All heavy atoms as an XYZ file, in Angstrom:
982
protein
N      39.578     26.655    -11.632
C      39.417     27.686    -10.638
C      38.113     28.421    -10.932
O      37.767     28.633    -12.093
C      40.615     28.642    -10.692
C      40.610     29.676     -9.608
S      42.173     30.541     -9.348
C      42.397     31.357    -10.896
N      37.422     28.812     -9.867
C      36.126     29.466    -10.093
C      36.289     30.821    -10.766
O      37.328     31.474    -10.664
C      35.322     29.544     -8.808
C      35.849     30.440     -7.743
C      34.911     30.374     -6.528
C      35.645     30.804     -5.282
N      34.871     30.569     -4.088
N      35.243     31.205    -11.451
C      35.239     32.390    -12.296
C      35.631     33.658    -11.540
O      36.371     34.498    -12.056
C      33.860     32.545    -12.937
C      33.777     33.632    -13.959
C      32.408     33.649    -14.625
C      32.331     34.730    -15.679
N      31.040     34.711    -16.378
N      35.147     33.828    -10.303
C      35.432     35.056     -9.558
C      36.922     35.199     -9.243
O      37.465     36.307     -9.295
C      34.605     35.118     -8.267
O      34.928     34.031     -7.411
N      37.601     34.103     -8.938
C      39.046     34.148     -8.677
C      39.811     34.422     -9.970
O      40.769     35.193     -9.986
C      39.522     32.845     -8.038
C      39.015     32.577     -6.619
C      39.401     31.165     -6.174
C      39.529     33.613     -5.646
N      39.399     33.787    -11.039
C      39.983     34.016    -12.366
C      39.897     35.500    -12.707
O      40.898     36.136    -13.062
C      39.223     33.159    -13.377
C      39.687     33.279    -14.812
O      39.952     34.408    -15.277
O      39.736     32.254    -15.495
N      38.702     36.065    -12.583
C      38.485     37.468    -12.925
C      39.306     38.400    -12.046
O      39.861     39.395    -12.528
C      37.000     37.813    -12.815
C      36.164     37.170    -13.885
C      34.673     37.383    -13.683
O      34.193     37.596    -12.569
N      33.918     37.309    -14.775
N      39.397     38.095    -10.756
C      40.147     38.943     -9.829
C      41.637     38.973    -10.191
O      42.255     40.046    -10.196
C      39.951     38.463     -8.395
N      42.208     37.821    -10.506
C      43.623     37.770    -10.887
C      43.868     38.503    -12.201
O      44.841     39.250    -12.328
C      44.111     36.319    -10.986
C      44.324     35.609     -9.659
C      44.512     34.105     -9.877
C      45.510     36.192     -8.905
N      42.991     38.321    -13.164
C      43.147     38.989    -14.463
C      42.986     40.499    -14.337
O      43.686     41.259    -15.017
C      42.154     38.432    -15.474
S      42.516     36.725    -15.952
N      42.112     40.937    -13.449
C      41.915     42.372    -13.232
C      43.116     42.977    -12.504
O      43.557     44.083    -12.830
C      40.642     42.608    -12.429
C      40.326     44.077    -12.217
C      39.018     44.262    -11.488
C      38.727     45.755    -11.322
N      37.462     45.968    -10.618
N      43.654     42.262    -11.529
C      44.773     42.768    -10.737
C      46.085     42.773    -11.525
O      46.932     43.644    -11.320
C      44.922     41.920     -9.468
C      45.875     42.486     -8.454
C      45.780     41.709     -7.152
C      46.710     42.285     -6.091
N      46.607     41.534     -4.831
N      46.249     41.800    -12.431
C      47.491     41.656    -13.202
C      47.196     41.570    -14.704
O      47.458     40.546    -15.345
C      48.263     40.409    -12.739
C      48.528     40.406    -11.262
C      47.797     39.587    -10.398
C      49.508     41.227    -10.717
C      48.038     39.589     -9.032
C      49.751     41.235     -9.349
C      49.007     40.419     -8.514
O      49.254     40.427     -7.161
N      46.635     42.627    -15.293
C      46.247     42.559    -16.706
C      47.425     42.353    -17.651
O      47.252     41.745    -18.715
C      45.562     43.907    -16.954
C      46.105     44.815    -15.903
C      46.353     43.932    -14.706
N      48.603     42.828    -17.272
C      49.773     42.644    -18.138
C      50.175     41.172    -18.200
O      50.466     40.641    -19.269
C      50.969     43.471    -17.636
C      50.727     44.955    -17.604
C      50.230     45.435    -16.224
O      49.743     44.611    -15.410
O      50.324     46.644    -15.970
N      50.182     40.523    -17.045
C      50.588     39.110    -16.989
C      49.555     38.226    -17.677
O      49.905     37.281    -18.385
C      50.822     38.663    -15.528
C      52.012     39.436    -14.934
C      51.064     37.149    -15.455
C      52.239     39.202    -13.453
N      48.280     38.547    -17.505
C      47.223     37.715    -18.071
C      46.581     38.359    -19.305
O      45.394     38.186    -19.577
C      46.190     37.372    -16.997
C      46.803     36.611    -15.853
C      46.876     37.167    -14.583
C      47.371     35.369    -16.060
C      47.468     36.480    -13.538
C      47.970     34.665    -15.022
C      48.023     35.234    -13.758
N      47.400     39.070    -20.067
C      46.928     39.758    -21.280
C      46.319     38.789    -22.291
O      45.433     39.171    -23.059
C      48.083     40.526    -21.920
N      46.771     37.546    -22.297
C      46.276     36.558    -23.260
C      45.205     35.633    -22.669
O      44.911     34.583    -23.235
C      47.429     35.700    -23.786
C      48.340     36.470    -24.715
O      47.953     37.559    -25.178
O      49.453     35.974    -24.974
N      44.583     36.037    -21.557
C      43.609     35.171    -20.883
C      42.509     34.701    -21.834
O      42.066     33.571    -21.754
C      43.019     35.898    -19.671
C      41.839     35.204    -19.010
C      42.190     33.793    -18.543
N      41.030     33.121    -18.052
C      40.188     32.419    -18.801
N      40.382     32.295    -20.104
N      39.147     31.818    -18.265
N      42.096     35.530    -22.738
C      41.051     35.130    -23.683
C      41.598     35.116    -25.106
O      40.861     35.343    -26.065
C      39.828     36.050    -23.547
C      39.182     35.936    -22.197
C      39.432     36.886    -21.213
C      38.377     34.865    -21.889
C      38.861     36.776    -19.953
C      37.800     34.732    -20.629
C      38.046     35.695    -19.655
N      42.889     34.819    -25.218
C      43.544     34.779    -26.521
C      43.138     33.563    -27.340
O      42.376     32.698    -26.901
N      43.678     33.495    -28.524
C      43.403     32.431    -29.474
C      44.128     31.146    -29.053
O      45.307     31.177    -28.700
C      43.878     32.877    -30.862
C      43.470     31.929    -31.943
O      43.690     30.724    -31.865
N      42.882     32.469    -32.993
N      43.447     30.031    -29.132
C      44.031     28.741    -28.768
C      45.228     28.371    -29.646
O      46.033     27.525    -29.267
C      42.980     27.639    -28.845
N      45.361     29.000    -30.782
C      46.511     28.733    -31.653
C      47.780     29.399    -31.132
O      48.880     29.025    -31.532
C      46.229     29.208    -33.077
C      45.153     28.410    -33.772
C      44.907     28.924    -35.173
C      43.801     28.116    -35.843
N      43.550     28.589    -37.204
N      47.623     30.387    -30.244
C      48.792     31.127    -29.767
C      49.020     31.059    -28.266
O      50.103     31.406    -27.800
C      48.694     32.614    -30.179
O      47.504     33.174    -29.618
C      48.675     32.755    -31.698
N      48.017     30.650    -27.480
C      48.176     30.591    -26.028
C      47.254     29.548    -25.415
O      46.128     29.360    -25.877
C      47.897     31.966    -25.373
O      48.125     31.859    -23.955
C      46.482     32.437    -25.616
N      47.736     28.905    -24.365
C      46.896     27.971    -23.615
C      46.105     28.695    -22.523
O      45.284     28.086    -21.848
C      47.752     26.861    -23.010
N      46.335     30.005    -22.349
C      45.569     30.761    -21.359
C      44.103     30.898    -21.753
O      43.269     31.231    -20.919
C      46.183     32.150    -21.116
C      47.363     32.165    -20.177
S      47.120     31.362    -18.561
C      45.772     32.271    -17.841
N      43.789     30.608    -23.005
C      42.388     30.651    -23.434
C      41.545     29.665    -22.626
O      40.342     29.845    -22.485
C      42.271     30.373    -24.926
S      42.835     28.730    -25.402
N      42.184     28.640    -22.064
C      41.477     27.630    -21.264
C      41.335     28.063    -19.809
O      40.703     27.376    -19.018
C      42.194     26.287    -21.346
C      42.444     25.852    -22.743
C      43.654     25.715    -23.354
C      41.471     25.527    -23.736
N      43.496     25.330    -24.664
C      42.155     25.199    -24.926
C      40.077     25.490    -23.749
C      41.504     24.843    -26.100
C      39.427     25.130    -24.922
C      40.136     24.807    -26.075
N      41.963     29.165    -19.431
C      41.857     29.664    -18.058
C      42.889     29.028    -17.143
O      43.883     28.451    -17.582
N      42.637     29.162    -15.870
C      43.512     28.609    -14.836
C      43.077     27.162    -14.611
O      41.969     26.912    -14.131
C      43.381     29.420    -13.552
C      43.843     30.846    -13.700
C      42.981     31.827    -14.181
C      45.133     31.205    -13.375
C      43.403     33.140    -14.323
C      45.569     32.515    -13.512
C      44.704     33.485    -13.987
N      43.947     26.227    -14.940
C      43.570     24.810    -14.918
C      44.053     24.136    -13.632
O      44.935     23.280    -13.642
C      44.156     24.120    -16.151
C      43.632     24.723    -17.454
C      44.297     24.143    -18.671
O      45.372     24.645    -19.046
O      43.742     23.169    -19.224
N      43.445     24.572    -12.520
C      43.763     24.023    -11.200
C      42.660     24.448    -10.244
O      41.773     25.231    -10.601
C      45.127     24.523    -10.707
C      45.235     26.006    -10.689
N      44.667     26.778     -9.697
C      45.784     26.870    -11.559
C      44.892     28.047     -9.957
N      45.563     28.131    -11.095
N      42.741     23.982     -9.013
C      41.725     24.312     -8.021
C      41.902     25.700     -7.416
O      42.932     26.363     -7.591
N      40.889     26.115     -6.655
C      40.852     27.435     -6.033
C      41.939     27.654     -4.988
O      42.331     28.789     -4.721
C      39.495     27.662     -5.352
C      38.335     27.670     -6.319
O      38.560     27.746     -7.542
O      37.186     27.591     -5.841
N      42.414     26.580     -4.387
C      43.355     26.686     -3.274
C      44.689     27.320     -3.614
O      45.410     27.774     -2.724
N      45.034     27.380     -4.877
C      46.326     27.962     -5.269
C      46.217     29.411     -5.719
O      47.216     30.013     -6.127
C      46.972     27.126     -6.365
C      47.433     25.782     -5.898
C      47.612     25.354     -4.610
C      47.796     24.682     -6.722
N      48.045     24.053     -4.579
C      48.166     23.609     -5.867
C      47.830     24.477     -8.086
C      48.574     22.378     -6.351
C      48.236     23.254     -8.564
C      48.611     22.217     -7.711
N      45.051     30.015     -5.619
C      44.870     31.407     -6.058
C      45.798     32.360     -5.300
O      46.382     33.270     -5.895
C      43.417     31.837     -5.893
N      45.963     32.158     -4.004
C      46.841     33.024     -3.205
C      48.298     32.880     -3.663
O      49.030     33.872     -3.741
C      46.711     32.703     -1.722
C      47.545     33.605     -0.845
C      47.382     33.300      0.621
C      48.297     34.207      1.431
N      48.359     33.806      2.817
N      48.727     31.663     -3.963
C      50.095     31.437     -4.442
C      50.311     32.199     -5.754
O      51.341     32.856     -5.945
C      50.369     29.932     -4.641
C      50.352     29.210     -3.291
C      51.702     29.710     -5.354
C      50.421     27.694     -3.404
N      49.346     32.132     -6.640
C      49.464     32.820     -7.930
C      49.458     34.331     -7.733
O      50.237     35.049     -8.368
C      48.352     32.364     -8.888
C      48.584     30.897     -9.247
C      48.316     33.229    -10.145
C      47.447     30.252     -9.952
N      48.610     34.819     -6.836
C      48.570     36.245     -6.546
C      49.937     36.728     -6.046
O      50.476     37.739     -6.518
C      47.480     36.527     -5.513
C      47.290     38.000     -5.203
O      47.677     38.860     -6.022
O      46.736     38.294     -4.131
N      50.513     36.013     -5.102
C      51.817     36.383     -4.558
C      52.915     36.278     -5.621
O      53.810     37.124     -5.682
C      52.145     35.522     -3.344
C      51.247     35.821     -2.152
C      51.367     34.827     -1.012
O      52.071     33.792     -1.157
O      50.744     35.071      0.039
N      52.841     35.269     -6.466
C      53.811     35.117     -7.548
C      53.722     36.294     -8.517
O      54.745     36.876     -8.905
C      53.585     33.800     -8.294
C      54.358     33.610     -9.602
C      55.865     33.693     -9.374
C      53.971     32.285    -10.246
N      52.530     36.662     -8.905
C      52.353     37.769     -9.848
C      52.848     39.083     -9.250
O      53.464     39.893     -9.953
C      50.900     37.878    -10.275
S      50.367     36.510    -11.333
N      52.595     39.292     -7.963
C      53.093     40.503     -7.302
C      54.617     40.544     -7.360
O      55.214     41.594     -7.638
C      52.604     40.559     -5.860
N      55.245     39.405     -7.130
C      56.710     39.319     -7.189
C      57.211     39.592     -8.612
O      58.195     40.313     -8.807
C      57.167     37.941     -6.699
C      58.650     37.750     -6.663
C      59.278     38.590     -5.575
C      60.743     38.231     -5.411
N      61.393     39.026     -4.390
N      56.548     39.005     -9.591
C      56.934     39.234    -10.993
C      56.851     40.719    -11.323
O      57.768     41.279    -11.919
C      56.054     38.392    -11.952
C      56.411     36.911    -11.827
C      56.213     38.878    -13.395
C      55.473     35.974    -12.573
N      55.779     41.370    -10.923
C      55.617     42.804    -11.184
C      56.736     43.596    -10.504
O      57.258     44.553    -11.073
C      54.251     43.293    -10.700
C      53.067     42.656    -11.408
S      52.958     43.014    -13.156
C      52.499     44.729    -13.105
N      57.114     43.175     -9.322
C      58.157     43.863     -8.554
C      59.529     43.753     -9.213
O      60.277     44.724     -9.267
C      58.205     43.254     -7.143
C      59.283     43.778     -6.240
C      59.343     42.999     -4.934
O      58.275     42.735     -4.347
O      60.456     42.658     -4.514
N      59.864     42.582     -9.739
C      61.221     42.365    -10.256
C      61.373     42.680    -11.747
O      62.493     42.743    -12.236
C      61.733     40.928     -9.983
C      61.743     40.643     -8.484
C      60.936     39.882    -10.730
N      60.275     42.896    -12.457
C      60.376     43.066    -13.912
C      60.376     44.500    -14.405
O      60.762     44.739    -15.543
C      59.261     42.294    -14.600
S      59.612     40.545    -14.641
N      59.920     45.419    -13.625
C      59.897     46.792    -14.114
C      58.885     46.984    -15.229
O      57.731     46.596    -15.115
N      59.337     47.558    -16.344
C      58.434     47.908    -17.439
C      58.141     46.766    -18.408
O      57.166     46.825    -19.146
C      59.010     49.083    -18.239
C      59.024     50.363    -17.421
O      58.238     50.469    -16.472
O      59.840     51.245    -17.747
N      58.978     45.751    -18.439
C      58.796     44.655    -19.389
C      58.261     43.424    -18.643
O      59.017     42.639    -18.077
C      60.114     44.331    -20.099
C      59.947     43.418    -21.258
N      59.447     43.825    -22.473
C      60.197     42.103    -21.385
C      59.404     42.795    -23.294
N      59.847     41.728    -22.654
N      56.940     43.281    -18.629
C      56.265     42.230    -17.860
C      56.044     40.998    -18.744
O      55.527     41.125    -19.855
C      54.895     42.729    -17.345
C      55.045     44.038    -16.561
C      54.201     41.667    -16.504
C      55.884     43.953    -15.328
N      56.404     39.807    -18.249
C      56.122     38.606    -19.031
C      54.617     38.309    -19.077
O      53.883     38.690    -18.177
C      56.867     37.498    -18.281
C      57.038     38.005    -16.902
C      57.097     39.506    -17.003
N      54.205     37.626    -20.123
C      52.808     37.242    -20.293
C      52.682     35.745    -20.018
O      53.464     34.936    -20.538
C      52.321     37.571    -21.724
C      50.913     37.052    -21.963
C      52.394     39.076    -21.966
N      51.715     35.387    -19.184
C      51.467     33.976    -18.884
C      50.913     33.285    -20.126
O      50.012     33.801    -20.790
C      50.484     33.839    -17.730
N      51.474     32.122    -20.442
C      50.996     31.348    -21.586
C      50.187     30.129    -21.142
O      49.403     29.594    -21.922
C      52.173     30.896    -22.468
O      53.086     30.136    -21.675
C      52.881     32.097    -23.073
N      50.370     29.698    -19.866
C      49.578     28.600    -19.321
C      49.793     28.549    -17.809
O      50.916     28.715    -17.329
C      49.968     27.262    -19.941
C      49.059     26.121    -19.532
C      49.351     24.837    -20.284
O      50.484     24.570    -20.657
N      48.320     24.036    -20.510
N      48.697     28.304    -17.075
C      48.759     28.130    -15.632
C      47.906     26.906    -15.319
O      46.702     26.902    -15.597
C      48.230     29.373    -14.881
C      48.344     29.160    -13.378
C      48.987     30.632    -15.311
N      48.548     25.863    -14.769
C      47.818     24.617    -14.577
C      48.441     23.764    -13.472
O      49.504     24.072    -12.946
C      47.810     23.809    -15.867
C      49.194     23.297    -16.271
C      49.112     22.459    -17.540
C      50.432     21.820    -17.894
N      50.278     20.902    -19.020
N      47.767     22.676    -13.168
C      48.286     21.639    -12.279
C      48.874     20.541    -13.143
O      48.301     20.173    -14.165
C      47.152     21.072    -11.417
C      47.548     19.882    -10.563
C      47.492     18.543    -11.303
O      46.650     18.391    -12.210
O      48.299     17.658    -10.973
N      50.028     20.042    -12.744
C      50.625     18.890    -13.418
C      51.397     18.096    -12.378
O      52.201     18.654    -11.642
C      51.553     19.352    -14.544
C      52.128     18.199    -15.361
C      52.910     18.733    -16.548
C      53.448     17.571    -17.386
N      54.193     18.066    -18.551
N      51.143     16.803    -12.322
C      51.774     15.913    -11.342
C      51.602     16.429     -9.915
O      52.489     16.320     -9.081
C      53.256     15.688    -11.667
C      53.489     15.098    -13.029
C      54.256     15.767    -13.967
C      52.921     13.875    -13.385
C      54.476     15.231    -15.225
C      53.122     13.338    -14.646
C      53.900     14.015    -15.557
O      54.103     13.484    -16.810
N      50.444     17.044     -9.651
C      50.096     17.469     -8.300
C      50.615     18.828     -7.892
O      50.349     19.267     -6.778
N      51.360     19.504     -8.760
C      51.879     20.818     -8.397
C      51.566     21.849     -9.488
O      51.224     21.499    -10.613
C      53.401     20.792     -8.137
O      54.083     20.340     -9.299
C      53.739     19.893     -6.950
N      51.732     23.102     -9.116
C      51.476     24.218    -10.016
C      52.517     24.296    -11.116
O      53.699     24.079    -10.881
C      51.502     25.529     -9.200
C      51.325     26.832     -9.971
C      49.916     26.930    -10.552
C      51.613     28.015     -9.056
N      52.065     24.617    -12.316
C      52.955     24.953    -13.432
C      52.528     26.326    -13.927
O      51.346     26.567    -14.192
C      52.848     23.942    -14.575
C      53.274     22.534    -14.198
C      54.766     22.474    -13.854
N      55.217     21.111    -13.694
C      55.196     20.423    -12.557
N      54.746     20.986    -11.469
N      55.638     19.186    -12.512
N      53.492     27.236    -14.043
C      53.222     28.613    -14.447
C      54.176     28.934    -15.581
O      55.366     29.136    -15.371
C      53.458     29.559    -13.257
C      52.921     30.941    -13.442
C      51.678     31.285    -12.954
C      53.679     31.914    -14.079
C      51.182     32.575    -13.103
C      53.196     33.208    -14.238
C      51.940     33.534    -13.745
N      53.659     28.929    -16.804
C      54.482     29.146    -17.993
C      54.322     30.580    -18.493
O      53.206     31.110    -18.507
C      54.090     28.163    -19.094
C      54.232     26.724    -18.689
C      53.113     25.921    -18.457
C      55.485     26.140    -18.532
C      53.240     24.591    -18.093
C      55.625     24.809    -18.166
C      54.500     24.036    -17.947
O      54.628     22.724    -17.585
N      55.429     31.191    -18.910
C      55.435     32.567    -19.385
C      56.176     32.659    -20.713
O      56.900     31.742    -21.090
C      56.071     33.515    -18.353
C      57.476     33.026    -17.966
C      55.180     33.663    -17.130
C      58.235     33.925    -17.010
N      56.017     33.797    -21.384
C      56.638     33.964    -22.698
C      58.110     34.360    -22.621
O      58.836     34.233    -23.601
C      55.850     34.949    -23.562
C      55.814     36.368    -23.003
O      56.216     36.589    -21.845
O      55.346     37.268    -23.733
N      58.576     34.859    -21.502
C      59.985     35.172    -21.297
C      60.180     35.421    -19.796
O      59.226     35.561    -19.048
C      60.426     36.411    -22.086
C      59.997     37.684    -21.403
C      58.789     38.312    -21.538
C      60.716     38.412    -20.421
N      58.726     39.397    -20.705
C      59.909     39.498    -20.010
C      61.982     38.274    -19.842
C      60.299     40.421    -19.051
C      62.375     39.203    -18.890
C      61.547     40.256    -18.506
N      61.409     35.481    -19.375
C      61.669     35.806    -17.979
C      63.153     35.932    -17.703
O      63.978     35.454    -18.483
N      63.468     36.573    -16.589
C      64.853     36.651    -16.144
C      65.039     35.708    -14.958
O      64.095     35.028    -14.544
C      65.237     38.101    -15.801
C      64.329     38.701    -14.734
O      63.840     38.005    -13.844
N      64.088     39.996    -14.827
N      66.217     35.663    -14.421
C      66.513     34.728    -13.335
C      65.600     34.948    -12.133
O      65.111     33.985    -11.525
C      67.978     34.862    -12.922
C      68.402     33.835    -11.897
C      69.892     33.889    -11.568
O      70.638     34.652    -12.213
O      70.287     33.160    -10.652
N      65.347     36.197    -11.788
C      64.487     36.500    -10.638
C      63.066     35.979    -10.854
O      62.434     35.459     -9.934
C      64.478     38.001    -10.375
N      62.566     36.098    -12.083
C      61.216     35.619    -12.401
C      61.160     34.100    -12.305
O      60.254     33.542    -11.680
C      60.776     36.094    -13.800
C      59.480     35.415    -14.223
C      60.625     37.596    -13.834
N      62.138     33.442    -12.892
C      62.130     31.978    -12.852
C      62.349     31.445    -11.437
O      61.792     30.406    -11.068
C      63.119     31.397    -13.856
C      62.661     31.571    -15.281
C      63.362     32.367    -16.164
C      61.496     30.967    -15.734
C      62.928     32.544    -17.475
C      61.044     31.139    -17.033
C      61.765     31.934    -17.906
N      63.113     32.156    -10.622
C      63.263     31.775     -9.211
C      61.931     31.909     -8.484
O      61.557     31.035     -7.695
C      64.323     32.644     -8.518
C      65.745     32.296     -8.917
O      65.956     31.235     -9.548
O      66.652     33.096     -8.589
N      61.201     32.987     -8.746
C      59.892     33.198     -8.124
C      58.906     32.110     -8.551
O      58.135     31.597     -7.723
C      59.353     34.582     -8.470
N      58.925     31.751     -9.818
C      58.047     30.683    -10.311
C      58.396     29.361     -9.637
O      57.509     28.621     -9.197
C      58.125     30.571    -11.846
C      57.469     31.789    -12.493
C      57.465     29.277    -12.338
C      57.672     31.891    -13.991
N      59.668     29.067     -9.516
C      60.110     27.829     -8.863
C      59.647     27.785     -7.403
O      59.172     26.749     -6.919
C      61.629     27.711     -8.954
O      62.067     26.522     -8.373
N      59.761     28.906     -6.709
C      59.299     28.979     -5.319
C      57.795     28.748     -5.221
O      57.326     28.035     -4.334
C      59.653     30.335     -4.711
C      61.133     30.520     -4.439
C      61.472     31.939     -3.966
O      60.575     32.629     -3.435
O      62.631     32.344     -4.147
N      57.026     29.340     -6.138
C      55.570     29.152     -6.139
C      55.212     27.697     -6.420
O      54.315     27.139     -5.781
C      54.923     30.074     -7.180
N      55.905     27.085     -7.352
C      55.653     25.678     -7.659
C      55.991     24.794     -6.456
O      55.250     23.865     -6.133
C      56.414     25.270     -8.908
C      55.850     25.933    -10.168
C      56.644     25.677    -11.433
O      57.775     25.146    -11.356
O      56.127     26.014    -12.522
N      57.080     25.108     -5.753
C      57.432     24.364     -4.538
C      56.365     24.551     -3.460
O      56.001     23.590     -2.767
C      58.789     24.814     -3.997
C      59.960     24.398     -4.871
O      59.782     23.539     -5.776
O      61.075     24.936     -4.661
N      55.868     25.779     -3.316
C      54.831     26.065     -2.316
C      53.551     25.292     -2.625
O      52.866     24.832     -1.715
C      54.547     27.568     -2.272
C      53.549     27.981     -1.211
C      54.030     27.706      0.196
O      55.209     27.801      0.488
N      53.117     27.351      1.070
N      53.241     25.113     -3.895
C      52.020     24.393     -4.264
C      52.062     22.930     -3.816
O      51.018     22.336     -3.573
C      51.766     24.479     -5.773
O      52.673     23.665     -6.503
N      53.244     22.368     -3.675
C      53.378     20.979     -3.224
C      53.084     20.830     -1.737
O      53.002     19.715     -1.229
C      54.787     20.460     -3.527
N      52.890     21.959     -1.042
C      52.581     21.953      0.390
C      51.254     22.639      0.681
O      50.929     22.890      1.829
C      53.697     22.668      1.163
C      55.065     22.035      1.000
C      56.114     22.794      1.766
C      56.599     23.946      0.914
N      57.716     24.695      1.454
N      50.503     22.969     -0.390
C      49.257     23.721     -0.243
C      48.129     22.978     -0.941
O      48.242     22.647     -2.127
C      49.408     25.126     -0.868
O      50.533     25.780     -0.280
C      48.159     25.953     -0.662
N      47.052     22.735     -0.215
C      45.905     22.018     -0.777
C      45.375     22.768     -1.993
O      45.052     23.962     -1.916
C      44.812     21.874      0.274
S      43.325     21.026     -0.328
N      45.294     22.082     -3.101
C      44.801     22.677     -4.340
C      43.329     23.073     -4.231
O      42.878     24.003     -4.898
C      44.979     21.693     -5.497
C      44.546     22.235     -6.831
C      44.627     21.222     -7.965
O      45.194     20.127     -7.781
O      44.106     21.541     -9.038
N      42.584     22.418     -3.359
C      41.156     22.674     -3.233
C      40.864     23.860     -2.317
O      40.149     24.783     -2.691
C      40.416     21.414     -2.719
C      38.941     21.695     -2.467
C      40.589     20.264     -3.693
N      41.470     23.872     -1.104
C      41.087     24.876     -0.102
C      42.193     25.863      0.267
O      41.908     26.875      0.895
C      40.577     24.189      1.155
S      41.877     23.345      2.102
N      43.445     25.578     -0.078
C      44.540     26.490      0.233
C      45.197     26.260      1.585
O      46.164     26.936      1.925
N      44.699     25.311      2.359
C      45.319     25.004      3.656
C      46.548     24.126      3.427
O      46.835     23.713      2.307
C      44.312     24.290      4.561
C      43.156     25.179      4.960
C      42.200     24.451      5.865
C      41.045     25.381      6.238
N      40.027     24.699      7.023
N      47.241     23.827      4.492
C      48.414     22.974      4.407
C      48.027     21.614      3.828
O      47.022     21.021      4.221
C      49.015     22.799      5.808
O      50.172     22.020      5.753
N      48.826     21.143      2.884
C      48.535     19.869      2.238
C      49.807     19.143      1.881
O      50.910     19.610      2.169
N      49.632     17.991      1.269
C      50.790     17.235      0.801
C      50.405     16.459     -0.445
O      49.221     16.234     -0.728
C      51.326     16.313      1.887
C      50.385     15.229      2.345
C      51.011     14.412      3.458
C      50.049     13.316      3.909
N      50.623     12.489      4.968
N      51.426     16.062     -1.205
C      51.191     15.275     -2.414
C      50.586     13.932     -2.037
O      51.073     13.256     -1.122
C      52.491     15.067     -3.174
C      52.999     16.284     -3.939
C      54.440     16.073     -4.382
C      52.118     16.571     -5.136
N      49.539     13.551     -2.736
C      48.846     12.289     -2.445
C      48.469     11.601     -3.750
O      48.219     12.251     -4.749
C      47.572     12.558     -1.645
C      47.833     13.259     -0.323
C      46.519     13.689      0.293
N      46.679     14.545      1.436
C      46.693     14.138      2.699
N      46.586     12.858      2.986
N      46.804     15.003      3.672
N      48.405     10.293     -3.686
C      47.969      9.519     -4.834
C      49.104      8.743     -5.458
O      50.272      8.944     -5.133
N      48.726      7.866     -6.360
C      49.716      7.050     -7.067
C      49.650      7.327     -8.559
O      50.582      7.844     -9.141
C      49.481      5.577     -6.771
C      49.753      5.214     -5.334
C      49.533      3.747     -5.079
C      49.762      3.465     -3.593
N      49.455      2.109     -3.251
N      48.551      6.976     -9.187
C      48.412      7.193    -10.624
C      48.078      8.646    -10.942
O      48.611      9.221    -11.865
C      47.324      6.274    -11.195
C      47.690      4.809    -11.039
O      48.884      4.489    -11.137
O      46.784      4.000    -10.802
N      47.179      9.221    -10.158
C      46.793     10.615    -10.324
C      47.180     11.320     -9.033
O      46.585     11.106     -7.991
C      45.304     10.730    -10.585
C      44.828     12.121    -10.870
C      45.579     13.220    -11.131
C      43.471     12.550    -10.930
N      44.783     14.316    -11.345
C      43.477     13.921    -11.231
C      42.256     11.914    -10.765
C      42.319     14.678    -11.367
C      41.110     12.658    -10.905
C      41.143     14.016    -11.209
N      48.190     12.157     -9.080
C      48.730     12.810     -7.897
C      48.126     14.205     -7.766
O      48.023     14.939     -8.746
C      50.274     12.918     -7.987
C      50.848     13.579     -6.746
C      50.884     11.544     -8.190
N      47.733     14.546     -6.535
C      47.229     15.888     -6.235
C      47.779     16.313     -4.882
O      48.087     15.471     -4.055
C      45.701     15.895     -6.171
C      45.070     15.655     -7.533
C      43.590     15.824     -7.527
N      43.245     17.236     -7.387
C      41.998     17.648     -7.146
N      41.013     16.790     -7.034
N      41.748     18.934     -7.027
N      47.868     17.610     -4.667
C      48.263     18.123     -3.361
C      46.983     18.490     -2.622
O      46.227     19.363     -3.063
C      49.180     19.347     -3.494
O      50.333     18.963     -4.243
C      49.621     19.834     -2.126
N      46.747     17.807     -1.499
C      45.499     17.962     -0.766
C      45.732     17.944      0.735
O      46.694     17.336      1.222
C      44.536     16.821     -1.125
C      44.132     16.695     -2.594
C      43.442     15.368     -2.846
C      43.248     17.858     -3.009
N      44.836     18.581      1.482
C      44.830     18.496      2.939
C      44.128     17.184      3.316
O      43.587     16.482      2.457
C      44.105     19.698      3.538
S      42.331     19.791      3.151
N      44.119     16.858      4.603
C      43.474     15.613      5.041
C      41.987     15.595      4.695
O      41.468     14.591      4.211
C      43.651     15.425      6.552
C      45.088     15.115      6.933
O      45.864     14.659      6.066
O      45.445     15.335      8.110
N      41.288     16.730      4.907
C      39.848     16.795      4.639
C      39.542     16.582      3.161
O      38.695     15.770      2.802
C      39.297     18.142      5.096
C      37.826     18.335      4.795
C      37.352     19.717      5.224
C      35.947     19.957      4.751
N      35.838     20.944      3.699
N      40.230     17.315      2.302
C      39.948     17.202      0.870
C      40.463     15.899      0.277
O      39.927     15.417     -0.712
C      40.493     18.410      0.112
C      39.694     19.658      0.416
O      38.445     19.569      0.421
O      40.291     20.711      0.671
N      41.465     15.296      0.900
C      41.924     13.995      0.450
C      40.818     12.965      0.648
O      40.606     12.118     -0.201
C      43.183     13.556      1.194
C      43.751     12.264      0.641
O      43.955     12.138     -0.557
N      43.997     11.319      1.516
N      40.090     13.066      1.764
C      38.964     12.161      2.004
C      37.899     12.297      0.936
O      37.343     11.315      0.460
N      37.623     13.521      0.498
C      36.642     13.747     -0.572
C      37.143     13.236     -1.904
O      36.382     12.724     -2.712
C      36.337     15.241     -0.692
O      35.833     15.749      0.506
N      38.423     13.387     -2.136
C      39.046     12.965     -3.395
C      38.989     11.453     -3.546
O      38.814     10.942     -4.645
C      40.497     13.461     -3.415
C      41.284     13.041     -4.622
C      40.913     13.439     -5.899
C      42.433     12.270     -4.500
C      41.667     13.077     -7.016
C      43.175     11.902     -5.582
C      42.801     12.292     -6.852
N      39.104     10.732     -2.438
C      39.131      9.273     -2.481
C      37.765      8.662     -2.728
O      37.660      7.511     -3.100
C      39.721      8.715     -1.183
C      41.190      9.046     -0.946
C      41.620      8.564      0.433
C      42.079      8.440     -2.024
N      36.674      9.422     -2.525
C      35.318      8.883     -2.697
C      34.966      8.686     -4.138
O      35.433      9.287     -5.030
C      34.295      9.807     -2.042
C      34.431      9.785     -0.541
C      33.408     10.705      0.078
C      33.583     10.709      1.588
N      32.686     11.586      2.252
């Protein structure tokens, strides 16, 4: 994800992304957001939901990445509401182009990505 989106999410949700520049021995967030720009809105909405349902004890993201074409959002702890929100965001990512954020679908065989028709054409080149 581009630097400006990374910075905006970390600034808006400093509690969730407290380990964004942490030590690689303790967090995978040191590598940043390991996916395309198109899922930034999904992550923003997920973080807003987490803040809403958690009150004073906010979970810290340990890794945010793409795996098997969909979003993976790992945290250090959570309650049922948080894990439900994460599951919904991961489901939404399977219908959202990872590159541009428009409607997309899972594509590929060996390397699967969620892409719209336009970005799928670029991916195949």
